[in-house]
C-alpha positions as CSV (number, residue, x, y, z in Angstrom):
1,M,27.5,-44.8,-53.5
2,I,23.8,-44.0,-53.7
3,S,21.0,-45.7,-52.0
4,I,17.9,-46.7,-54.1
5,K,14.3,-46.9,-53.2
6,N,11.6,-48.1,-55.5
7,D,8.8,-45.9,-56.9
8,V,6.4,-46.6,-59.7
9,V,5.7,-44.2,-62.6
10,N,3.8,-45.4,-65.7
11,N,4.0,-49.0,-64.4
12,D,7.8,-48.8,-64.3
13,V,10.1,-49.2,-61.3
14,V,12.0,-46.0,-61.0
15,A,15.3,-45.6,-59.1
16,Q,15.1,-42.6,-56.9
17,P,18.6,-41.8,-55.5
18,A,19.2,-40.5,-52.1
19,V,22.1,-38.1,-52.1
20,N,25.3,-39.0,-50.3
21,T,26.9,-35.7,-49.7
22,K,30.3,-37.3,-49.1
23,N,30.6,-38.4,-52.7
24,S,32.8,-36.5,-55.1
25,F,33.9,-36.5,-58.7
26,N,37.1,-38.4,-57.7
27,S,35.1,-41.6,-57.0
28,M,33.1,-41.7,-60.3
29,G,35.7,-43.1,-62.6
30,L,36.2,-39.9,-64.6
31,T,39.5,-39.0,-66.1
32,Q,41.8,-37.2,-63.7
33,S,42.2,-34.3,-66.2
34,L,38.4,-33.6,-66.0
35,V,38.4,-33.8,-62.2
36,D,41.3,-31.4,-62.1
37,G,39.5,-29.1,-64.5
38,L,36.4,-29.1,-62.4
39,K,38.5,-28.1,-59.4
40,R,40.0,-25.2,-61.3
41,M,36.5,-24.1,-62.1
42,G,35.6,-24.2,-58.4
43,I,33.3,-27.2,-58.8
44,T,34.2,-29.8,-56.1
45,A,30.9,-31.6,-55.4
46,P,28.4,-33.1,-57.8
47,T,24.7,-32.1,-57.8
48,P,22.3,-34.9,-57.0
49,V,21.6,-35.5,-60.7
50,Q,25.3,-35.7,-61.5
51,E,25.9,-38.0,-58.5
52,G,23.2,-40.4,-59.5
53,S,23.8,-40.4,-63.3
54,I,27.5,-40.3,-63.8
55,P,28.4,-43.7,-62.2
56,I,25.6,-45.4,-64.2
57,V,26.8,-43.9,-67.5
58,M,30.4,-44.8,-66.7
59,S,29.3,-48.4,-66.1
60,G,28.0,-48.5,-69.7
61,K,24.3,-48.6,-69.0
62,D,21.5,-46.6,-70.6
63,V,19.9,-44.0,-68.3
64,Q,16.7,-42.1,-68.3
65,V,16.7,-39.1,-66.0
66,R,13.8,-36.9,-65.0
67,A,15.2,-33.8,-63.3
68,K,14.1,-30.1,-63.1
69,T,15.7,-27.2,-64.9
70,G,19.0,-26.0,-63.4
71,S,19.9,-29.3,-61.8
72,G,23.2,-29.7,-63.5
73,K,22.1,-32.1,-66.3
74,T,24.6,-30.9,-68.9
75,Y,27.7,-32.0,-66.9
76,A,25.8,-35.2,-65.9
77,F,26.2,-36.4,-69.5
78,A,29.1,-34.3,-70.7
79,L,31.6,-35.6,-68.1
80,P,31.1,-39.3,-68.9
81,M,31.0,-38.6,-72.7
82,L,34.4,-36.9,-72.5
83,S,35.8,-39.6,-70.3
84,K,34.9,-42.3,-72.8
85,L,36.3,-40.5,-75.9
86,T,39.2,-42.1,-77.7
87,S,41.7,-40.4,-79.9
88,A,40.1,-41.8,-83.0
89,P,39.3,-39.1,-85.6
90,V,35.6,-40.1,-85.8
91,V,32.3,-39.0,-84.4
92,Q,31.8,-40.9,-81.2
93,G,29.1,-39.0,-79.4
94,I,26.0,-37.0,-80.4
95,V,23.8,-34.7,-78.4
96,L,20.3,-33.7,-79.6
97,A,18.8,-30.5,-78.2
98,P,15.5,-28.7,-78.9
99,T,16.9,-25.2,-79.8
100,R,19.9,-23.5,-81.4
101,E,20.6,-21.6,-78.2
102,L,20.7,-24.7,-76.1
103,A,22.9,-26.6,-78.6
104,V,25.4,-23.7,-78.6
105,Q,25.3,-23.5,-74.8
106,I,26.0,-27.2,-74.4
107,G,28.9,-26.9,-76.8
108,K,30.4,-24.1,-74.7
109,D,29.9,-26.0,-71.5
110,I,31.7,-29.1,-72.9
111,R,34.6,-26.9,-74.2
112,K,35.0,-25.5,-70.7
113,L,35.5,-29.1,-69.5
114,D,37.9,-30.0,-72.3
115,P,39.2,-27.1,-74.5
116,H,40.9,-29.6,-76.8
117,V,37.8,-31.7,-77.7
118,Q,36.9,-31.8,-81.4
119,L,33.3,-30.6,-81.3
120,V,30.9,-29.4,-84.0
121,T,27.6,-27.7,-83.3
122,V,24.9,-28.0,-86.1
123,Y,21.6,-26.2,-86.2
124,G,19.3,-24.5,-88.7
125,G,18.9,-20.8,-89.4
126,V,22.5,-20.5,-90.7
127,G,24.3,-21.8,-93.7
128,I,25.0,-25.6,-93.8
129,N,28.2,-25.5,-95.8
130,P,30.5,-24.3,-93.0
131,Q,29.0,-27.1,-90.8
132,I,29.7,-29.7,-93.6
133,E,33.3,-28.5,-93.8
134,K,33.8,-28.8,-90.0
135,L,32.3,-32.3,-90.0
136,H,34.6,-33.3,-92.9
137,N,37.7,-32.0,-91.1
138,W,37.2,-33.9,-87.9
139,A,34.7,-34.2,-85.1
140,Q,34.5,-36.3,-82.0
141,I,31.3,-34.9,-80.7
142,V,28.3,-33.5,-82.6
143,I,25.7,-31.3,-80.9
144,G,22.7,-30.3,-82.9
145,T,19.0,-29.7,-83.3
146,P,17.0,-32.7,-84.7
147,G,16.1,-31.0,-87.9
148,R,19.6,-30.0,-88.9
149,V,21.1,-33.3,-87.8
150,L,18.6,-35.2,-89.9
151,D,19.5,-32.8,-92.8
152,H,23.1,-33.8,-92.5
153,L,22.2,-37.5,-92.4
154,E,20.2,-37.2,-95.6
155,R,23.1,-35.4,-97.3
156,R,25.5,-38.1,-96.0
157,T,27.7,-35.4,-94.4
158,L,27.5,-36.9,-90.9
159,D,28.9,-40.4,-90.4
160,T,27.2,-42.1,-87.5
161,S,28.8,-45.6,-87.8
162,N,31.2,-45.0,-84.9
163,I,28.8,-43.3,-82.5
164,R,28.8,-45.1,-79.2
165,M,26.8,-42.5,-77.0
166,V,23.6,-40.6,-77.8
167,V,22.2,-38.0,-75.5
168,L,18.6,-36.7,-75.8
169,D,18.6,-33.5,-73.8
170,E,15.3,-31.8,-72.9
171,A,13.5,-34.7,-74.6
172,D,10.1,-33.4,-73.5
173,R,10.8,-30.0,-75.1
174,M,11.8,-31.7,-78.4
175,F,8.5,-33.6,-78.3
176,E,6.5,-30.4,-77.6
177,M,8.2,-28.8,-80.6
178,G,7.2,-31.6,-82.9
179,F,10.7,-33.3,-83.2
180,I,9.6,-36.7,-82.1
181,D,9.6,-38.2,-85.6
182,D,13.0,-36.6,-86.4
183,M,14.4,-38.1,-83.2
184,K,13.2,-41.6,-84.1
185,A,14.7,-41.3,-87.6
186,I,18.0,-40.2,-86.2
187,L,18.2,-43.0,-83.6
188,Q,17.4,-45.6,-86.3
189,Q,20.5,-44.5,-88.2
190,I,22.9,-44.9,-85.2
191,P,24.3,-48.3,-84.4
192,K,22.3,-50.2,-81.8
193,E,25.4,-51.1,-79.9
194,R,25.4,-47.7,-78.2
195,Q,24.6,-46.0,-74.9
196,T,21.5,-43.8,-75.0
197,L,21.0,-41.2,-72.3
198,L,17.7,-39.4,-72.0
199,F,17.3,-36.3,-69.9
200,S,13.9,-34.6,-69.5
201,A,12.3,-32.1,-67.1
202,T,9.0,-34.1,-67.4
203,M,8.1,-37.5,-68.7
204,P,5.1,-37.3,-71.0
205,D,3.8,-40.6,-72.4
206,E,5.4,-40.0,-75.8
207,V,8.8,-39.6,-74.3
208,V,8.3,-42.8,-72.2
209,R,7.4,-44.7,-75.4
210,L,10.4,-43.4,-77.1
211,S,12.7,-44.7,-74.4
212,K,11.0,-48.1,-74.5
213,E,11.5,-48.3,-78.3
214,H,15.1,-47.0,-78.5
215,M,16.8,-47.7,-75.2
216,H,18.1,-50.9,-73.7
217,E,16.9,-51.6,-70.2
218,P,17.7,-48.1,-69.0
219,E,18.3,-47.2,-65.4
220,K,15.6,-44.7,-64.4
221,L,16.4,-41.9,-62.0
222,L,13.4,-39.9,-60.8
223,Y,14.2,-36.5,-59.2
224,D,11.9,-33.6,-58.6
225,Q,10.0,-32.7,-61.7
226,D,10.4,-29.4,-63.3
227,E,8.0,-27.8,-60.8
228,I,8.8,-24.6,-59.2
229,T,8.8,-24.3,-55.4
230,V,9.2,-21.2,-53.2
231,K,12.3,-22.7,-51.6
232,N,14.8,-20.7,-53.8
233,I,12.4,-18.5,-55.9
234,K,10.2,-16.0,-54.4
235,Q,7.1,-15.5,-56.6
236,V,5.4,-12.2,-56.4
237,C,2.2,-11.4,-58.4
238,Y,1.0,-7.9,-58.8
239,G,-2.6,-7.2,-59.9
240,V,-2.4,-4.1,-62.1
241,D,-4.4,-2.1,-64.5
242,K,-3.0,-2.4,-68.1
243,M,-2.2,1.3,-68.1
244,K,-0.1,0.8,-65.0
245,K,2.0,-2.2,-66.2
246,L,4.9,-0.1,-67.4
247,D,4.9,2.0,-64.2
248,T,5.0,-1.2,-62.1
249,L,7.8,-2.6,-64.2
250,M,9.7,0.7,-63.7
251,A,9.4,0.3,-59.9
252,I,10.6,-3.3,-60.0
253,L,13.7,-2.4,-62.1
254,R,14.6,0.8,-60.2
255,N,14.5,-0.9,-56.9
256,R,16.2,-4.1,-57.8
257,E,19.5,-5.4,-56.4
258,A,22.5,-5.4,-58.7
259,G,22.3,-8.4,-61.1
260,K,20.7,-9.5,-64.2
261,V,17.0,-9.3,-65.0
262,I,15.0,-11.2,-67.7
263,I,11.6,-9.7,-68.8
264,F,9.3,-12.0,-70.7
265,C,6.8,-10.9,-73.3
266,N,4.5,-13.0,-75.4
267,T,5.2,-11.5,-78.8
268,K,8.3,-10.5,-80.8
269,R,6.8,-7.1,-81.6
270,W,6.1,-6.2,-78.0
271,S,9.6,-7.4,-77.0
272,D,11.1,-4.8,-79.3
273,T,8.7,-2.1,-78.2
274,L,9.3,-2.7,-74.5
275,S,13.0,-2.8,-75.0
276,L,12.8,0.6,-76.8
277,L,10.7,2.1,-74.0
278,L,13.2,0.9,-71.3
279,R,16.2,2.2,-73.2
280,K,14.5,5.6,-73.5
281,R,14.2,5.5,-69.7
282,G,17.9,5.1,-69.3
283,F,18.1,1.3,-68.8
284,Y,20.7,-0.9,-70.4
285,V,18.6,-3.4,-72.2
286,K,18.4,-5.6,-75.4
287,A,15.7,-7.8,-76.8
288,I,15.9,-11.4,-78.1
289,H,13.4,-13.3,-80.2
290,S,13.2,-15.7,-83.1
291,D,13.1,-13.0,-85.8
292,L,16.8,-12.2,-85.0
293,S,19.4,-14.1,-86.9
294,Q,21.3,-16.8,-84.9
295,R,24.4,-14.7,-85.1
296,V,22.7,-11.7,-83.5
297,R,20.9,-13.8,-80.9
298,Q,24.2,-15.3,-79.9
299,F,25.9,-11.9,-79.6
300,V,23.0,-10.7,-77.4
301,I,23.2,-13.7,-75.1
302,D,27.0,-13.5,-74.9
303,D,26.9,-9.8,-74.0
304,F,24.2,-10.4,-71.4
305,K,26.3,-13.2,-69.8
306,A,29.3,-10.9,-69.8
307,G,27.4,-8.1,-68.1
308,K,27.6,-5.6,-70.9
309,F,23.9,-4.9,-70.3
310,D,21.8,-6.1,-67.4
311,I,18.2,-6.4,-68.7
312,L,17.1,-8.8,-71.3
313,V,13.6,-8.6,-72.9
314,A,12.7,-12.0,-74.4
315,T,10.1,-14.2,-75.8
316,D,9.9,-17.8,-74.7
317,V,12.8,-18.6,-77.1
318,A,15.1,-17.9,-74.2
319,A,12.9,-19.5,-71.5
320,R,14.5,-22.9,-71.4
321,G,17.8,-24.6,-71.7
322,L,20.1,-21.5,-71.3
323,H,22.2,-21.3,-68.3
324,I,22.8,-17.7,-67.5
325,E,24.4,-17.1,-64.1
326,N,23.3,-14.6,-61.5
327,V,19.9,-13.8,-62.9
328,T,18.5,-11.9,-60.0
329,Y,14.9,-11.5,-61.2
330,V,12.5,-12.7,-63.8
331,V,9.6,-10.5,-64.7
332,N,6.5,-11.9,-66.5
333,Y,5.4,-8.7,-68.2
334,D,2.9,-10.9,-70.0
335,L,1.6,-14.2,-68.4
336,P,2.5,-17.1,-70.8
337,K,-0.3,-18.8,-72.7
338,N,1.2,-22.2,-71.9
339,P,1.4,-22.7,-68.1
340,K,4.5,-24.9,-68.6
341,D,6.3,-21.9,-70.0
342,Y,5.8,-20.1,-66.6
343,I,7.9,-22.9,-65.0
344,H,10.6,-22.5,-67.6
345,R,10.6,-18.8,-67.4
346,I,11.0,-18.4,-63.7
347,G,13.5,-21.3,-63.7
348,R,16.0,-18.8,-65.2
349,T,16.6,-17.5,-61.7
350,G,17.2,-19.5,-58.5
351,R,19.3,-22.1,-60.4
352,I,21.3,-24.8,-58.7
353,G,20.4,-23.8,-55.2
354,K,20.8,-20.0,-55.6
355,S,18.0,-17.7,-54.6
356,G,16.0,-15.5,-56.9
357,A,12.6,-13.8,-57.4
358,A,10.0,-13.8,-60.1
359,F,7.5,-11.0,-60.6
360,S,4.3,-11.4,-62.6
361,L,2.1,-8.5,-63.8
362,V,-1.4,-9.7,-63.8
363,T,-4.3,-7.8,-65.3
364,Q,-8.0,-8.6,-64.9
365,I,-8.1,-10.4,-68.2
366,D,-5.2,-12.5,-67.3
367,Q,-7.0,-14.4,-64.6
368,P,-7.7,-17.6,-66.7
369,L,-4.0,-17.8,-67.5
370,L,-3.2,-17.4,-63.8
371,R,-5.5,-20.2,-62.9
372,N,-3.9,-22.5,-65.4
373,I,-0.5,-21.7,-64.0
374,E,-1.7,-22.5,-60.5
375,R,-3.0,-25.8,-61.7
376,E,0.3,-26.6,-63.3
377,I,2.4,-25.8,-60.3
378,Q,-0.2,-27.0,-57.8
379,Q,0.1,-23.9,-55.8
380,F,-2.0,-20.8,-55.1
381,L,-0.3,-17.6,-56.1
382,Q,-1.4,-14.6,-54.0
383,V,-2.1,-11.6,-56.1
384,T,-1.7,-8.2,-54.4
385,E,-2.7,-4.9,-55.9
386,Y,0.4,-2.9,-56.8
387,G,0.6,0.3,-54.9
388,T,4.0,2.1,-54.8
389,G,7.7,1.5,-55.2
390,A,7.9,1.1,-51.5
391,Q,5.7,-2.0,-51.8
392,V,8.3,-3.5,-54.1
393,K,11.0,-2.9,-51.6
394,Q,8.9,-4.6,-49.0
395,D,8.2,-7.6,-51.2
396,V,11.9,-8.2,-52.0
397,T,14.9,-6.3,-50.5
398,L,16.1,-4.1,-53.3
399,Q,18.4,-1.1,-54.0
400,S,18.0,1.5,-56.7
401,P,20.8,1.8,-59.2
402,A,21.7,5.5,-59.5
403,S,22.2,5.2,-63.3
404,H,18.7,4.0,-64.0
405,Q,16.7,7.2,-64.3
406,D,13.5,8.0,-66.1
407,H,15.1,10.4,-68.7
408,V,12.4,9.9,-71.4
409,G,8.9,8.5,-70.9
410,H,5.6,7.9,-72.6
411,S,2.4,9.1,-71.1
412,H,-0.1,6.6,-69.7
413,E,-2.2,7.2,-72.8
414,E,0.6,6.4,-75.2
415,H,1.5,3.3,-73.3
416,A,-2.1,2.2,-73.1
417,K,-2.4,2.6,-76.9
418,M,0.8,0.5,-77.4
419,Y,-0.5,-2.1,-75.0
420,D,-3.9,-2.3,-76.7
421,E,-2.1,-3.0,-80.0
422,H,-0.1,-5.7,-78.2
423,N,-3.1,-7.2,-76.6
424,S,-5.0,-7.3,-79.9
425,S,-2.4,-9.8,-81.3
426,N,-2.9,-12.0,-78.3
427,P,-6.5,-13.2,-78.4
428,N,-6.0,-15.5,-75.5
429,L,-5.1,-12.6,-73.3
430,S,-8.3,-10.7,-74.0
431,V,-11.1,-13.0,-72.7
432,P,-12.5,-11.6,-69.4
433,R,-13.3,-14.1,-66.7
434,E,-16.9,-14.4,-65.8
435,H,-17.9,-14.3,-62.1
436,N,-19.0,-17.6,-60.7
437,S,-21.4,-17.0,-57.8
438,Q,-20.6,-20.4,-56.3
439,C,-16.9,-19.5,-55.9
440,T,-15.4,-17.6,-53.0
441,Q,-12.8,-14.9,-53.0
442,P,-9.7,-16.0,-50.9
443,P,-8.3,-13.6,-48.2
444,S,-6.0,-11.2,-49.9
445,Q,-4.8,-7.6,-50.0
446,H,-6.8,-6.9,-53.1
447,K,-8.7,-3.7,-53.4
448,S,-11.9,-3.1,-55.3
449,G,-10.0,-2.5,-58.5
450,W,-8.7,-6.1,-58.5
451,D,-11.2,-8.8,-58.1
452,R,-10.5,-12.5,-58.3
453,W,-12.6,-15.6,-57.9
454,D,-11.3,-19.2,-57.5
């Protein structure tokens, strides 16, 4: 059981569950085969989101859940959906996700729970005919991006007449990506006698309006928003000269603990360039961005998860929705233009209670972006001037892998030239911050080369 206290958000009464740690999957009405499967996977206790959501979904009610990244949302809707499936050879459930990567990930997670489920994943960027053939053969659950799902509906290759459960996963992200009209069009073509489950890291007004228009008296569960705290993720910001960014990254990577690292860049071109620079220095690294085909992107993600390489250089295409276990560090080589992307980036580490660290390399011209991030997370980020590799060891306990050696390198001048080209394609990164004489400089370890005003 969960206890409920009332809260008010956007004039709505919100159920905010208090976790009963004695609860278990056995008491939630799930099929025994699913509970046994969870035990074989080593999962014996639900996360707070799962504990609050699953009983409501199993009771047949609509539910609107606001919960942060990495809180176990996928199983919160997948377990009840699988429990409610019948043996009828028709589509009974559909999940909408904002990206191809997330749709594929959800499909894999559901198949882990039930390897025998008839599931089809549909998304753009690949041929539609194989998807049509799979839908024609038989599907119980369809997972897809809004654009491709709508394409199938317009072609009449997806029968929605027997759908009894709809999941809108990462609803805020779908809104940010401009899918709100597609989502509404899809919902209008699904029987009204259905359950609708909405999961979102945040609840912007447009998402709230969508829930009011297309959900029936949903239960509302309000957990921590997708805001990053220092509880499980240590955030370290280094103030660096642009000519020293690569050196700083080298120190972080050489001194890191064994595990996976994701490095975020703002452009596809620089992701490829940085990946090349790191490979020449003996690191095992690959890059991922939207110019790669879906097939190649999926191969890269699968290899990264399998440990075939341990450093992934990525644009924000990989920043949200992907569950990659044991990501030790996230490095913001470039600060994101959108402060929300900072949250989604560093949320790749420290997932579901695990610890992690996030490093951000901040140049003088990045200060406006840093301020925006601080406003978003409502937290001051201390910036220290990077000194030596020993400083990295002091910031986070690290060990240096013997295999990562600087075999081949570019000079500072070569790297600065590359970085200048990279910066020229990011106009938002090249606006210096003017000094405000009415502001004060907070206490810090900054030296004269790194000045900051707040």
